[in-house]
PDB file of N, CA, C and O in Angstrom, chain B, residues numbered from 101:
ATOM      1  N   UNK B 101      81.760  92.247  97.848  1.00  0.00           N
ATOM      2  CA  UNK B 101      81.412  91.089  95.899  1.00  0.00           C
ATOM      3  C   UNK B 101      81.856  92.191  94.802  1.00  0.00           C
ATOM      4  O   UNK B 101      81.271  92.108  93.721  1.00  0.00           O
ATOM      5  N   UNK B 102      82.755  93.143  94.940  1.00  0.00           N
ATOM      6  CA  UNK B 102      82.443  93.451  93.141  1.00  0.00           C
ATOM      7  C   UNK B 102      81.181  92.931  92.052  1.00  0.00           C
ATOM      8  O   UNK B 102      81.049  91.795  91.596  1.00  0.00           O
ATOM      9  N   UNK B 103      80.093  94.429  91.729  1.00  0.00           N
ATOM     10  CA  UNK B 103      79.160  93.942  90.489  1.00  0.00           C
ATOM     11  C   UNK B 103      79.264  93.966  90.156  1.00  0.00           C
ATOM     12  O   UNK B 103      79.633  95.133  90.023  1.00  0.00           O
ATOM     13  N   UNK B 104      79.444  93.188  88.779  1.00  0.00           N
ATOM     14  CA  UNK B 104      79.806  93.163  87.499  1.00  0.00           C
ATOM     15  C   UNK B 104      78.655  92.543  86.654  1.00  0.00           C
ATOM     16  O   UNK B 104      77.574  92.270  87.175  1.00  0.00           O
ATOM     17  N   UNK B 105      78.888  92.352  85.473  1.00  0.00           N
ATOM     18  CA  UNK B 105      78.137  92.323  84.693  1.00  0.00           C
ATOM     19  C   UNK B 105      78.842  91.918  82.504  1.00  0.00           C
ATOM     20  O   UNK B 105      78.899  92.503  81.423  1.00  0.00           O
ATOM     21  N   UNK B 106      79.190  90.552  83.134  1.00  0.00           N
ATOM     22  CA  UNK B 106      79.935  90.315  81.216  1.00  0.00           C
ATOM     23  C   UNK B 106      79.697  89.836  80.032  1.00  0.00           C
ATOM     24  O   UNK B 106      79.490  88.763  79.465  1.00  0.00           O
ATOM     25  N   UNK B 107      79.834  91.501  79.728  1.00  0.00           N
ATOM     26  CA  UNK B 107      78.928  91.408  78.052  1.00  0.00           C
ATOM     27  C   UNK B 107      80.498  91.869  76.919  1.00  0.00           C
ATOM     28  O   UNK B 107      81.548  92.390  77.295  1.00  0.00           O
ATOM     29  N   UNK B 108      80.211  91.552  75.890  1.00  0.00           N
ATOM     30  CA  UNK B 108      80.461  91.505  75.009  1.00  0.00           C
ATOM     31  C   UNK B 108      82.193  91.166  74.764  1.00  0.00           C
ATOM     32  O   UNK B 108      83.095  91.818  74.237  1.00  0.00           O
ATOM     33  N   UNK B 109      82.160  90.360  75.161  1.00  0.00           N
ATOM     34  CA  UNK B 109      83.662  90.129  76.027  1.00  0.00           C
ATOM     35  C   UNK B 109      84.304  90.742  76.972  1.00  0.00           C
ATOM     36  O   UNK B 109      85.531  90.655  77.017  1.00  0.00           O
ATOM     37  N   UNK B 110      84.022  91.034  77.343  1.00  0.00           N
ATOM     38  CA  UNK B 110      84.841  91.635  78.594  1.00  0.00           C
ATOM     39  C   UNK B 110      83.455  91.853  79.691  1.00  0.00           C
ATOM     40  O   UNK B 110      82.244  91.639  79.649  1.00  0.00           O
ATOM     41  N   UNK B 111      84.284  92.314  80.505  1.00  0.00           N
ATOM     42  CA  UNK B 111      83.696  93.357  82.238  1.00  0.00           C
ATOM     43  C   UNK B 111      83.079  94.559  82.428  1.00  0.00           C
ATOM     44  O   UNK B 111      83.568  95.592  81.972  1.00  0.00           O
ATOM     45  N   UNK B 112      82.401  94.548  82.842  1.00  0.00           N
ATOM     46  CA  UNK B 112      81.612  96.305  83.696  1.00  0.00           C
ATOM     47  C   UNK B 112      81.698  96.072  84.499  1.00  0.00           C
ATOM     48  O   UNK B 112      81.869  94.921  84.901  1.00  0.00           O
ATOM     49  N   UNK B 113      81.607  97.251  85.270  1.00  0.00           N
ATOM     50  CA  UNK B 113      81.718  96.949  87.107  1.00  0.00           C
ATOM     51  C   UNK B 113      82.118  98.109  87.252  1.00  0.00           C
ATOM     52  O   UNK B 113      82.582  98.941  86.472  1.00  0.00           O
ATOM     53  N   UNK B 114      81.719  98.096  89.223  1.00  0.00           N
ATOM     54  CA  UNK B 114      82.582 100.285  89.012  1.00  0.00           C
ATOM     55  C   UNK B 114      83.369 100.234  89.598  1.00  0.00           C
ATOM     56  O   UNK B 114      83.750  99.282  90.280  1.00  0.00           O
ATOM     57  N   UNK B 115      84.006 101.706  89.422  1.00  0.00           N
ATOM     58  CA  UNK B 115      84.904 101.351  90.300  1.00  0.00           C
ATOM     59  C   UNK B 115      85.712 102.838  90.660  1.00  0.00           C
ATOM     60  O   UNK B 115      86.045 103.766  89.923  1.00  0.00           O
ATOM     61  N   UNK B 116      85.873 102.605  92.221  1.00  0.00           N
ATOM     62  CA  UNK B 116      85.427 103.878  93.239  1.00  0.00           C
ATOM     63  C   UNK B 116      87.060 104.730  93.226  1.00  0.00           C
ATOM     64  O   UNK B 116      87.980 104.015  93.623  1.00  0.00           O
ATOM     65  N   UNK B 117      87.328 105.736  92.930  1.00  0.00           N
ATOM     66  CA  UNK B 117      89.117 106.364  92.662  1.00  0.00           C
ATOM     67  C   UNK B 117      89.183 107.606  94.506  1.00  0.00           C
ATOM     68  O   UNK B 117      88.723 108.241  95.455  1.00  0.00           O
ATOM     69  N   UNK B 118      89.820 107.254  93.972  1.00  0.00           N
ATOM     70  CA  UNK B 118      90.738 107.991  94.814  1.00  0.00           C
ATOM     71  C   UNK B 118      92.072 108.984  94.479  1.00  0.00           C
ATOM     72  O   UNK B 118      93.298 108.903  94.567  1.00  0.00           O
ATOM     73  N   UNK B 119      91.478 109.562  94.220  1.00  0.00           N
ATOM     74  CA  UNK B 119      93.391 110.779  93.371  1.00  0.00           C
ATOM     75  C   UNK B 119      94.057 111.625  94.679  1.00  0.00           C
ATOM     76  O   UNK B 119      93.766 111.945  95.831  1.00  0.00           O
ATOM     77  N   UNK B 120      95.300 111.781  93.567  1.00  0.00           N
ATOM     78  CA  UNK B 120      95.445 112.611  95.039  1.00  0.00           C
ATOM     79  C   UNK B 120      97.083 111.333  95.496  1.00  0.00           C
ATOM     80  O   UNK B 120      98.262 111.686  95.532  1.00  0.00           O
ATOM     81  N   UNK B 121      96.350 109.445  95.859  1.00  0.00           N
ATOM     82  CA  UNK B 121      97.075 109.205  97.240  1.00  0.00           C
ATOM     83  C   UNK B 121      98.954 109.391  96.462  1.00  0.00           C
ATOM     84  O   UNK B 121      99.442 110.095  95.577  1.00  0.00           O
ATOM     85  N   UNK B 122      99.246 108.804  96.982  1.00  0.00           N
ATOM     86  CA  UNK B 122     100.645 109.114  97.417  1.00  0.00           C
ATOM     87  C   UNK B 122     101.475 107.528  95.690  1.00  0.00           C
ATOM     88  O   UNK B 122     102.433 107.690  94.935  1.00  0.00           O
ATOM     89  N   UNK B 123     100.463 106.254  95.801  1.00  0.00           N
ATOM     90  CA  UNK B 123     101.179 105.809  94.312  1.00  0.00           C
ATOM     91  C   UNK B 123      99.689 105.053  94.480  1.00  0.00           C
ATOM     92  O   UNK B 123      99.084 104.751  95.509  1.00  0.00           O
ATOM     93  N   UNK B 124      99.222 104.806  92.632  1.00  0.00           N
ATOM     94  CA  UNK B 124      98.213 103.926  92.319  1.00  0.00           C
ATOM     95  C   UNK B 124      98.691 102.479  92.182  1.00  0.00           C
ATOM     96  O   UNK B 124      99.634 101.764  91.844  1.00  0.00           O
ATOM     97  N   UNK B 125      97.287 102.505  92.719  1.00  0.00           N
ATOM     98  CA  UNK B 125      97.181 101.193  93.230  1.00  0.00           C
ATOM     99  C   UNK B 125      96.477 100.106  93.474  1.00  0.00           C
ATOM    100  O   UNK B 125      96.760  99.795  94.631  1.00  0.00           O
ATOM    101  N   UNK B 126      95.592  99.225  92.970  1.00  0.00           N
ATOM    102  CA  UNK B 126      94.188  98.543  93.309  1.00  0.00           C
ATOM    103  C   UNK B 126      94.276  98.331  95.229  1.00  0.00           C
ATOM    104  O   UNK B 126      94.858  97.476  95.896  1.00  0.00           O
ATOM    105  N   UNK B 127      93.898  98.856  95.414  1.00  0.00           N
ATOM    106  CA  UNK B 127      93.313  97.815  97.864  1.00  0.00           C
ATOM    107  C   UNK B 127      92.315  97.575  97.072  1.00  0.00           C
ATOM    108  O   UNK B 127      91.660  98.570  96.763  1.00  0.00           O
ATOM    109  N   UNK B 128      92.153  97.086  96.862  1.00  0.00           N
ATOM    110  CA  UNK B 128      90.405  96.198  96.928  1.00  0.00           C
ATOM    111  C   UNK B 128      88.741  96.372  96.797  1.00  0.00           C
ATOM    112  O   UNK B 128      88.234  96.420  95.676  1.00  0.00           O
ATOM    113  N   UNK B 129      88.249  96.426  97.528  1.00  0.00           N
ATOM    114  CA  UNK B 129      86.440  95.749  97.299  1.00  0.00           C
ATOM    115  C   UNK B 129      85.727  96.954  98.536  1.00  0.00           C
ATOM    116  O   UNK B 129      85.751  96.770  99.753  1.00  0.00           O
ATOM    117  N   UNK B 130      85.021  98.384  97.712  1.00  0.00           N
ATOM    118  CA  UNK B 130      84.088  99.128  98.458  1.00  0.00           C
ATOM    119  C   UNK B 130      82.756  99.427  97.921  1.00  0.00           C
ATOM    120  O   UNK B 130      82.676 100.086  96.885  1.00  0.00           O
ATOM    121  N   UNK B 131      81.531  98.942  98.615  1.00  0.00           N
ATOM    122  CA  UNK B 131      80.527  98.918  98.585  1.00  0.00           C
ATOM    123  C   UNK B 131      80.293  98.570  97.303  1.00  0.00           C
ATOM    124  O   UNK B 131      80.030  99.418  96.450  1.00  0.00           O
ATOM    125  N   UNK B 132      80.341  97.746  97.139  1.00  0.00           N
ATOM    126  CA  UNK B 132      79.793  96.502  95.731  1.00  0.00           C
ATOM    127  C   UNK B 132      81.101  97.665  94.222  1.00  0.00           C
ATOM    128  O   UNK B 132      81.048  97.840  93.004  1.00  0.00           O
ATOM    129  N   UNK B 133      81.825  98.014  95.092  1.00  0.00           N
ATOM    130  CA  UNK B 133      83.125  98.881  93.472  1.00  0.00           C
ATOM    131  C   UNK B 133      85.125  97.968  93.788  1.00  0.00           C
ATOM    132  O   UNK B 133      85.711  97.139  94.483  1.00  0.00           O
ATOM    133  N   UNK B 134      85.267  98.672  92.986  1.00  0.00           N
ATOM    134  CA  UNK B 134      86.209  98.119  93.039  1.00  0.00           C
ATOM    135  C   UNK B 134      87.232  99.713  93.234  1.00  0.00           C
ATOM    136  O   UNK B 134      87.194 100.818  92.694  1.00  0.00           O
ATOM    137  N   UNK B 135      88.055  99.096  94.257  1.00  0.00           N
ATOM    138  CA  UNK B 135      88.816 100.098  95.261  1.00  0.00           C
ATOM    139  C   UNK B 135      89.727 100.313  94.497  1.00  0.00           C
ATOM    140  O   UNK B 135      90.258  99.267  94.121  1.00  0.00           O
ATOM    141  N   UNK B 136      90.509 101.945  93.757  1.00  0.00           N
ATOM    142  CA  UNK B 136      91.306 101.949  93.114  1.00  0.00           C
ATOM    143  C   UNK B 136      91.868 103.699  93.703  1.00  0.00           C
ATOM    144  O   UNK B 136      91.136 104.670  93.511  1.00  0.00           O
ATOM    145  N   UNK B 137      93.089 103.816  94.331  1.00  0.00           N
ATOM    146  CA  UNK B 137      93.649 105.097  94.053  1.00  0.00           C
ATOM    147  C   UNK B 137      94.721 105.183  93.265  1.00  0.00           C
ATOM    148  O   UNK B 137      95.700 104.499  92.968  1.00  0.00           O
ATOM    149  N   UNK B 138      94.096 106.577  92.924  1.00  0.00           N
ATOM    150  CA  UNK B 138      95.410 107.416  91.557  1.00  0.00           C
ATOM    151  C   UNK B 138      95.941 108.374  92.312  1.00  0.00           C
ATOM    152  O   UNK B 138      95.427 109.024  93.221  1.00  0.00           O
ATOM    153  N   UNK B 139      97.546 108.426  91.637  1.00  0.00           N
ATOM    154  CA  UNK B 139      98.532 109.671  92.244  1.00  0.00           C
ATOM    155  C   UNK B 139      97.665 110.921  91.822  1.00  0.00           C
ATOM    156  O   UNK B 139      97.226 111.822  92.537  1.00  0.00           O
ATOM    157  N   UNK B 140      97.531 110.707  90.334  1.00  0.00           N
ATOM    158  CA  UNK B 140      97.126 111.750  89.819  1.00  0.00           C
ATOM    159  C   UNK B 140      96.133 112.619  90.467  1.00  0.00           C
ATOM    160  O   UNK B 140      95.488 112.275  91.457  1.00  0.00           O
ATOM    161  N   UNK B 141      96.027 113.802  89.855  1.00  0.00           N
ATOM    162  CA  UNK B 141      94.914 114.414  90.370  1.00  0.00           C
ATOM    163  C   UNK B 141      93.998 115.407  89.190  1.00  0.00           C
ATOM    164  O   UNK B 141      94.164 116.038  88.146  1.00  0.00           O
ATOM    165  N   UNK B 142      92.897 115.018  90.225  1.00  0.00           N
ATOM    166  CA  UNK B 142      91.503 114.769  89.092  1.00  0.00           C
ATOM    167  C   UNK B 142      91.624 115.715  88.252  1.00  0.00           C
ATOM    168  O   UNK B 142      90.727 116.364  88.788  1.00  0.00           O
ATOM    169  N   UNK B 143      92.065 116.637  87.065  1.00  0.00           N
ATOM    170  CA  UNK B 143      92.152 117.947  86.725  1.00  0.00           C
ATOM    171  C   UNK B 143      93.118 117.388  85.373  1.00  0.00           C
ATOM    172  O   UNK B 143      94.253 116.958  85.168  1.00  0.00           O
ATOM    173  N   UNK B 144      91.167 117.875  84.201  1.00  0.00           N
ATOM    174  CA  UNK B 144      92.260 117.359  82.633  1.00  0.00           C
ATOM    175  C   UNK B 144      92.215 116.066  82.526  1.00  0.00           C
ATOM    176  O   UNK B 144      93.262 115.608  82.069  1.00  0.00           O
ATOM    177  N   UNK B 145      91.326 115.209  82.794  1.00  0.00           N
ATOM    178  CA  UNK B 145      91.547 113.937  82.595  1.00  0.00           C
ATOM    179  C   UNK B 145      92.875 112.461  82.950  1.00  0.00           C
ATOM    180  O   UNK B 145      93.180 111.282  82.767  1.00  0.00           O
ATOM    181  N   UNK B 146      93.203 113.717  83.550  1.00  0.00           N
ATOM    182  CA  UNK B 146      94.806 113.568  84.005  1.00  0.00           C
ATOM    183  C   UNK B 146      94.595 112.094  84.746  1.00  0.00           C
ATOM    184  O   UNK B 146      95.588 111.444  84.419  1.00  0.00           O
ATOM    185  N   UNK B 147      93.586 111.117  85.760  1.00  0.00           N
ATOM    186  CA  UNK B 147      93.025 110.965  86.951  1.00  0.00           C
ATOM    187  C   UNK B 147      92.037 109.420  86.259  1.00  0.00           C
ATOM    188  O   UNK B 147      91.946 108.226  86.547  1.00  0.00           O
ATOM    189  N   UNK B 148      91.455 110.364  85.231  1.00  0.00           N
ATOM    190  CA  UNK B 148      91.644 109.143  84.042  1.00  0.00           C
ATOM    191  C   UNK B 148      92.573 108.770  82.966  1.00  0.00           C
ATOM    192  O   UNK B 148      92.680 107.888  82.113  1.00  0.00           O
ATOM    193  N   UNK B 149      93.040 109.548  83.267  1.00  0.00           N
ATOM    194  CA  UNK B 149      94.033 108.182  81.716  1.00  0.00           C
ATOM    195  C   UNK B 149      95.315 107.041  82.936  1.00  0.00           C
ATOM    196  O   UNK B 149      95.935 105.984  82.813  1.00  0.00           O
ATOM    197  N   UNK B 150      95.076 108.384  84.301  1.00  0.00           N
ATOM    198  CA  UNK B 150      95.835 107.205  85.643  1.00  0.00           C
ATOM    199  C   UNK B 150      95.589 105.972  85.745  1.00  0.00           C
ATOM    200  O   UNK B 150      96.326 105.185  86.340  1.00  0.00           O
ATOM    201  N   UNK B 151      93.980 105.515  84.883  1.00  0.00           N
ATOM    202  CA  UNK B 151      93.546 104.957  85.943  1.00  0.00           C
ATOM    203  C   UNK B 151      93.017 103.402  84.936  1.00  0.00           C
ATOM    204  O   UNK B 151      93.092 102.224  85.284  1.00  0.00           O
ATOM    205  N   UNK B 152      92.406 104.092  83.405  1.00  0.00           N
ATOM    206  CA  UNK B 152      93.072 103.178  82.408  1.00  0.00           C
ATOM    207  C   UNK B 152      94.096 103.156  82.718  1.00  0.00           C
ATOM    208  O   UNK B 152      94.171 102.123  83.383  1.00  0.00           O
ATOM    209  N   UNK B 153      95.276 103.730  82.704  1.00  0.00           N
ATOM    210  CA  UNK B 153      96.907 102.577  82.830  1.00  0.00           C
ATOM    211  C   UNK B 153      97.059 102.205  83.588  1.00  0.00           C
ATOM    212  O   UNK B 153      97.977 101.514  83.146  1.00  0.00           O
ATOM    213  N   UNK B 154      96.992 101.770  85.186  1.00  0.00           N
ATOM    214  CA  UNK B 154      96.890 100.777  85.765  1.00  0.00           C
ATOM    215  C   UNK B 154      95.768  99.710  85.405  1.00  0.00           C
ATOM    216  O   UNK B 154      96.066  98.534  85.197  1.00  0.00           O
ATOM    217  N   UNK B 155      94.516 100.161  85.346  1.00  0.00           N
ATOM    218  CA  UNK B 155      93.607  98.468  84.828  1.00  0.00           C
ATOM    219  C   UNK B 155      94.561  97.950  83.914  1.00  0.00           C
ATOM    220  O   UNK B 155      95.309  97.057  84.312  1.00  0.00           O
ATOM    221  N   UNK B 156      94.663  98.419  82.614  1.00  0.00           N
ATOM    222  CA  UNK B 156      95.434  97.457  82.118  1.00  0.00           C
ATOM    223  C   UNK B 156      95.898  96.919  82.236  1.00  0.00           C
ATOM    224  O   UNK B 156      95.691  95.761  81.875  1.00  0.00           O
ATOM    225  N   UNK B 157      97.502  97.542  83.191  1.00  0.00           N
ATOM    226  CA  UNK B 157      98.833  96.923  83.048  1.00  0.00           C
ATOM    227  C   UNK B 157      97.832  95.439  83.719  1.00  0.00           C
ATOM    228  O   UNK B 157      97.595  94.403  83.098  1.00  0.00           O
ATOM    229  N   UNK B 158      97.339  95.830  85.327  1.00  0.00           N
ATOM    230  CA  UNK B 158      96.821  94.785  85.925  1.00  0.00           C
ATOM    231  C   UNK B 158      95.717  93.630  85.676  1.00  0.00           C
ATOM    232  O   UNK B 158      95.534  92.579  86.291  1.00  0.00           O
ATOM    233  N   UNK B 159      94.797  94.391  84.150  1.00  0.00           N
ATOM    234  CA  UNK B 159      94.661  92.929  83.883  1.00  0.00           C
ATOM    235  C   UNK B 159      94.946  92.300  82.487  1.00  0.00           C
ATOM    236  O   UNK B 159      94.206  91.749  81.672  1.00  0.00           O
ATOM    237  N   UNK B 160      96.992  92.725  82.504  1.00  0.00           N
ATOM    238  CA  UNK B 160      97.527  92.637  81.175  1.00  0.00           C
ATOM    239  C   UNK B 160      97.210  92.545  79.962  1.00  0.00           C
ATOM    240  O   UNK B 160      97.790  91.859  79.120  1.00  0.00           O
ATOM    241  N   UNK B 161      95.811  93.567  79.721  1.00  0.00           N
ATOM    242  CA  UNK B 161      94.809  94.123  78.253  1.00  0.00           C
ATOM    243  C   UNK B 161      96.058  95.619  77.750  1.00  0.00           C
ATOM    244  O   UNK B 161      96.868  96.197  78.475  1.00  0.00           O
ATOM    245  N   UNK B 162      95.904  95.729  77.018  1.00  0.00           N
ATOM    246  CA  UNK B 162      95.726  97.175  76.248  1.00  0.00           C
ATOM    247  C   UNK B 162      94.712  98.330  76.921  1.00  0.00           C
ATOM    248  O   UNK B 162      93.533  97.986  77.016  1.00  0.00           O
ATOM    249  N   UNK B 163      95.042  99.569  77.359  1.00  0.00           N
ATOM    250  CA  UNK B 163      94.124 100.934  77.469  1.00  0.00           C
ATOM    251  C   UNK B 163      94.089 101.103  76.617  1.00  0.00           C
ATOM    252  O   UNK B 163      94.934 101.986  76.468  1.00  0.00           O
ATOM    253  N   UNK B 164      93.418 100.777  75.161  1.00  0.00           N
ATOM    254  CA  UNK B 164      92.425 100.840  74.803  1.00  0.00           C
ATOM    255  C   UNK B 164      91.313  99.593  75.146  1.00  0.00           C
ATOM    256  O   UNK B 164      90.135  99.900  74.964  1.00  0.00           O
ATOM    257  N   UNK B 165      91.525  98.541  75.511  1.00  0.00           N
ATOM    258  CA  UNK B 165      90.898  98.006  75.924  1.00  0.00           C
ATOM    259  C   UNK B 165      89.162  98.306  77.750  1.00  0.00           C
ATOM    260  O   UNK B 165      88.041  97.810  77.859  1.00  0.00           O
ATOM    261  N   UNK B 166      89.746  99.038  78.431  1.00  0.00           N
ATOM    262  CA  UNK B 166      89.589  99.714  79.157  1.00  0.00           C
ATOM    263  C   UNK B 166      88.940 100.332  78.269  1.00  0.00           C
ATOM    264  O   UNK B 166      89.266 100.341  77.082  1.00  0.00           O
ATOM    265  N   UNK B 167      87.332 101.280  79.046  1.00  0.00           N
ATOM    266  CA  UNK B 167      86.659 102.367  79.065  1.00  0.00           C
ATOM    267  C   UNK B 167      86.034 102.961  79.934  1.00  0.00           C
ATOM    268  O   UNK B 167      84.861 102.591  80.001  1.00  0.00           O
ATOM    269  N   UNK B 168      86.412 103.983  80.862  1.00  0.00           N
ATOM    270  CA  UNK B 168      85.250 104.694  81.309  1.00  0.00           C
ATOM    271  C   UNK B 168      83.699 105.273  80.553  1.00  0.00           C
ATOM    272  O   UNK B 168      83.270 106.360  80.166  1.00  0.00           O
ATOM    273  N   UNK B 169      83.039 103.436  80.631  1.00  0.00           N
ATOM    274  CA  UNK B 169      81.186 104.175  80.611  1.00  0.00           C
ATOM    275  C   UNK B 169      80.703 105.623  80.649  1.00  0.00           C
ATOM    276  O   UNK B 169      80.308 106.351  79.738  1.00  0.00           O
ATOM    277  N   UNK B 170      80.879 105.891  82.287  1.00  0.00           N
ATOM    278  CA  UNK B 170      80.599 106.920  82.563  1.00  0.00           C
ATOM    279  C   UNK B 170      81.067 107.096  83.820  1.00  0.00           C
ATOM    280  O   UNK B 170      81.904 106.293  84.232  1.00  0.00           O
ATOM    281  N   UNK B 171      80.515 108.434  84.870  1.00  0.00           N
ATOM    282  CA  UNK B 171      81.292 109.304  85.675  1.00  0.00           C
ATOM    283  C   UNK B 171      83.282 109.374  85.182  1.00  0.00           C
ATOM    284  O   UNK B 171      84.327 108.831  85.541  1.00  0.00           O
ATOM    285  N   UNK B 172      82.712 110.648  83.942  1.00  0.00           N
ATOM    286  CA  UNK B 172      84.058 111.094  84.195  1.00  0.00           C
ATOM    287  C   UNK B 172      84.311 112.390  84.630  1.00  0.00           C
ATOM    288  O   UNK B 172      85.043 113.233  84.112  1.00  0.00           O
ATOM    289  N   UNK B 173      83.818 112.443  85.357  1.00  0.00           N
ATOM    290  CA  UNK B 173      84.272 113.932  86.123  1.00  0.00           C
ATOM    291  C   UNK B 173      83.813 113.215  87.555  1.00  0.00           C
ATOM    292  O   UNK B 173      84.105 113.686  88.655  1.00  0.00           O
ATOM    293  N   UNK B 174      83.224 112.279  87.399  1.00  0.00           N
ATOM    294  CA  UNK B 174      83.008 111.389  89.138  1.00  0.00           C
ATOM    295  C   UNK B 174      84.298 110.503  90.242  1.00  0.00           C
ATOM    296  O   UNK B 174      85.505 110.736  90.185  1.00  0.00           O
ATOM    297  N   UNK B 175      83.939 109.956  90.750  1.00  0.00           N
ATOM    298  CA  UNK B 175      84.960 109.732  91.876  1.00  0.00           C
ATOM    299  C   UNK B 175      84.644 107.937  91.453  1.00  0.00           C
ATOM    300  O   UNK B 175      85.458 107.014  91.443  1.00  0.00           O
ATOM    301  N   UNK B 176      82.907 107.915  91.080  1.00  0.00           N
ATOM    302  CA  UNK B 176      81.900 106.670  91.307  1.00  0.00           C
ATOM    303  C   UNK B 176      82.277 106.677  89.228  1.00  0.00           C
ATOM    304  O   UNK B 176      82.038 107.436  88.289  1.00  0.00           O
ATOM    305  N   UNK B 177      83.049 105.179  89.457  1.00  0.00           N
ATOM    306  CA  UNK B 177      83.424 104.722  87.220  1.00  0.00           C
ATOM    307  C   UNK B 177      82.313 104.205  87.526  1.00  0.00           C
ATOM    308  O   UNK B 177      81.637 104.193  88.555  1.00  0.00           O
ATOM    309  N   UNK B 178      82.149 103.571  86.021  1.00  0.00           N
ATOM    310  CA  UNK B 178      81.641 102.517  86.105  1.00  0.00           C
ATOM    311  C   UNK B 178      82.459 102.690  84.307  1.00  0.00           C
ATOM    312  O   UNK B 178      82.174 103.492  83.418  1.00  0.00           O
ATOM    313  N   UNK B 179      83.834 101.246  84.334  1.00  0.00           N
ATOM    314  CA  UNK B 179      84.549 101.135  83.983  1.00  0.00           C
ATOM    315  C   UNK B 179      84.390  99.386  82.358  1.00  0.00           C
ATOM    316  O   UNK B 179      83.590  98.497  82.648  1.00  0.00           O
ATOM    317  N   UNK B 180      84.923  99.287  81.423  1.00  0.00           N
ATOM    318  CA  UNK B 180      84.580  98.789  80.811  1.00  0.00           C
ATOM    319  C   UNK B 180      85.811  98.089  80.645  1.00  0.00           C
ATOM    320  O   UNK B 180      86.737  98.854  80.375  1.00  0.00           O
ATOM    321  N   UNK B 181      86.240  96.455  80.742  1.00  0.00           N
ATOM    322  CA  UNK B 181      87.600  96.188  80.016  1.00  0.00           C
ATOM    323  C   UNK B 181      87.511  94.435  79.445  1.00  0.00           C
ATOM    324  O   UNK B 181      87.309  93.269  79.785  1.00  0.00           O
ATOM    325  N   UNK B 182      87.851  95.393  78.283  1.00  0.00           N
ATOM    326  CA  UNK B 182      87.400  93.612  77.760  1.00  0.00           C
ATOM    327  C   UNK B 182      88.448  92.674  77.344  1.00  0.00           C
ATOM    328  O   UNK B 182      89.489  93.030  76.791  1.00  0.00           O
ATOM    329  N   UNK B 183      88.157  91.533  77.614  1.00  0.00           N
ATOM    330  CA  UNK B 183      89.289  90.571  77.193  1.00  0.00           C
ATOM    331  C   UNK B 183      89.015  90.241  78.079  1.00  0.00           C
ATOM    332  O   UNK B 183      89.567  89.151  77.926  1.00  0.00           O
ATOM    333  N   UNK B 184      88.381  90.128  79.522  1.00  0.00           N
ATOM    334  CA  UNK B 184      87.813  89.230  80.569  1.00  0.00           C
ATOM    335  C   UNK B 184      87.335  89.421  80.945  1.00  0.00           C
ATOM    336  O   UNK B 184      86.733  90.494  80.972  1.00  0.00           O
ATOM    337  N   UNK B 185      87.148  87.864  81.969  1.00  0.00           N
ATOM    338  CA  UNK B 185      85.894  87.426  82.298  1.00  0.00           C
ATOM    339  C   UNK B 185      86.463  88.122  84.491  1.00  0.00           C
ATOM    340  O   UNK B 185      87.303  88.919  84.910  1.00  0.00           O
ATOM    341  N   UNK B 186      84.951  86.831  85.486  1.00  0.00           N
ATOM    342  CA  UNK B 186      85.053  87.553  86.071  1.00  0.00           C
ATOM    343  C   UNK B 186      85.897  86.284  87.027  1.00  0.00           C
ATOM    344  O   UNK B 186      85.862  86.039  88.233  1.00  0.00           O
ATOM    345  N   UNK B 187      86.487  85.773  86.128  1.00  0.00           N
ATOM    346  CA  UNK B 187      87.709  85.283  87.617  1.00  0.00           C
ATOM    347  C   UNK B 187      88.072  86.002  87.918  1.00  0.00           C
ATOM    348  O   UNK B 187      88.016  86.733  88.907  1.00  0.00           O
ATOM    349  N   UNK B 188      89.190  85.815  85.891  1.00  0.00           N
ATOM    350  CA  UNK B 188      90.259  87.334  86.787  1.00  0.00           C
ATOM    351  C   UNK B 188      89.660  88.352  87.312  1.00  0.00           C
ATOM    352  O   UNK B 188      90.416  88.611  88.248  1.00  0.00           O
ATOM    353  N   UNK B 189      88.575  89.328  87.364  1.00  0.00           N
ATOM    354  CA  UNK B 189      88.851  90.708  88.554  1.00  0.00           C
ATOM    355  C   UNK B 189      89.037  89.693  89.505  1.00  0.00           C
ATOM    356  O   UNK B 189      90.093  89.751  90.135  1.00  0.00           O
ATOM    357  N   UNK B 190      88.084  88.564  89.818  1.00  0.00           N
ATOM    358  CA  UNK B 190      88.165  88.408  91.543  1.00  0.00           C
ATOM    359  C   UNK B 190      89.292  87.738  91.365  1.00  0.00           C
ATOM    360  O   UNK B 190      88.982  86.622  91.779  1.00  0.00           O
ATOM    361  N   UNK B 191      90.446  87.678  91.006  1.00  0.00           N
ATOM    362  CA  UNK B 191      92.070  86.821  91.290  1.00  0.00           C
ATOM    363  C   UNK B 191      92.882  88.122  91.759  1.00  0.00           C
ATOM    364  O   UNK B 191      94.043  88.145  92.168  1.00  0.00           O
ATOM    365  N   UNK B 192      92.131  89.038  91.628  1.00  0.00           N
ATOM    366  CA  UNK B 192      92.601  90.424  91.368  1.00  0.00           C
ATOM    367  C   UNK B 192      92.092  90.785  92.436  1.00  0.00           C
ATOM    368  O   UNK B 192      92.654  91.879  92.473  1.00  0.00           O
ATOM    369  N   UNK B 193      91.652  90.772  93.096  1.00  0.00           N
ATOM    370  CA  UNK B 193      90.936  91.472  94.792  1.00  0.00           C
ATOM    371  C   UNK B 193      91.113  90.110  95.499  1.00  0.00           C
ATOM    372  O   UNK B 193      90.521  90.202  96.575  1.00  0.00           O
ATOM    373  N   UNK B 194      91.649  88.927  95.371  1.00  0.00           N
ATOM    374  CA  UNK B 194      91.935  87.777  95.811  1.00  0.00           C
ATOM    375  C   UNK B 194      91.152  87.199  96.565  1.00  0.00           C
ATOM    376  O   UNK B 194      91.604  86.864  97.660  1.00  0.00           O
ATOM    377  N   UNK B 195      89.672  86.874  96.236  1.00  0.00           N
ATOM    378  CA  UNK B 195      88.588  86.352  96.420  1.00  0.00           C
ATOM    379  C   UNK B 195      88.751  85.372  96.217  1.00  0.00           C
ATOM    380  O   UNK B 195      87.831  84.560  96.313  1.00  0.00           O
TER     381      UNK B 195
END
């Protein structure tokens, strides 16, 4: 189960990023975090930008509503997505 905190009109949750994948996609849950494969390499923030793009598209929010709070240079990140609730997150992963 993905661990999350509802705060300030959005959700804060952990994301596990797998860079240099064949395609960018959300693949499910891993150790309490949302697992996301990213096609971009982790160079000059390309993977972070791609992560923001993938999450904003999947949740139907603007890119500015998605913010990486911690883990800028790590595969394990803490992300805030504004304008969604826990039901949106659970529907995304099919729970």
